[in-house]
C-alpha positions in Angstrom: 87.0 26.9 171.7 89.4 24.0 172.4 87.6 22.8 175.5 84.0 22.9 174.1 82.1 19.7 174.9 85.0 18.3 177.0 85.5 17.8 180.8 88.1 20.6 180.5 85.3 23.1 179.6 84.0 23.2 183.2 87.5 23.6 184.6 88.1 26.6 182.4 84.7 28.1 183.2 85.4 27.7 186.9 88.2 30.2 186.6 90.3 28.1 189.0 93.1 28.3 186.4 93.1 32.1 186.4 93.4 32.4 190.1 96.6 30.2 190.2 99.8 31.8 191.4 101.4 30.2 188.3 98.6 31.0 185.8 100.8 31.6 182.8 102.8 28.4 183.2 99.6 26.4 183.8 97.8 28.0 180.9 100.6 27.5 178.4 100.9 23.8 179.5 97.2 23.4 179.1 97.1 25.0 175.7 100.0 22.8 174.5 98.2 19.7 175.8 94.9 20.6 174.2 96.6 21.4 170.9 98.4 18.1 170.8 95.2 16.3 171.8 93.2 17.9 169.0 95.8 17.8 166.2 98.3 15.2 167.3 102.1 15.8 167.0 105.1 16.1 169.2 106.1 18.9 171.6 109.6 19.4 172.9 111.1 22.3 174.8 113.4 24.6 172.8 116.3 23.8 175.0 116.2 20.1 174.2 118.9 18.6 172.1 117.5 15.9 169.7 119.9 13.0 169.4 117.7 10.5 167.4 115.0 10.7 164.8 111.3 11.0 165.8 110.3 8.7 162.9 109.3 5.8 165.2 108.2 7.7 168.3 104.5 7.2 167.5 105.1 3.4 167.3 107.0 3.3 170.6 106.2 3.0 174.3 106.2 6.9 174.4 103.2 7.2 172.1 100.3 9.1 173.7 102.3 10.0 176.8 103.6 13.0 178.7 107.3 12.8 179.4 109.3 15.6 181.1 110.5 17.1 177.8 108.7 15.2 175.1 104.9 15.1 174.5 103.6 12.8 171.7 100.0 12.4 170.9 98.0 10.9 168.0 95.1 13.1 166.9 92.0 12.6 169.2 88.4 13.5 169.1 87.8 16.1 171.8 84.5 14.4 172.7 86.5 11.6 174.2 88.6 13.8 176.5 
């Protein structure tokens, strides 16, 4: 399980997420975040037009950040979440 041994594990077990009016949106955002946290990488929405290379994104001010349309994370150990 993605959240095992993290602070997110208690949140998932509390079922607070599943009682949300926007459960599917919140769950998909959460799964994207946890996947990037665990494996690293970049997430962009499918309606985003890419104008520049992502080659230097990890070395920029945007590294390990959440932006409106671009998420960039280096691989992390879930124990540090």
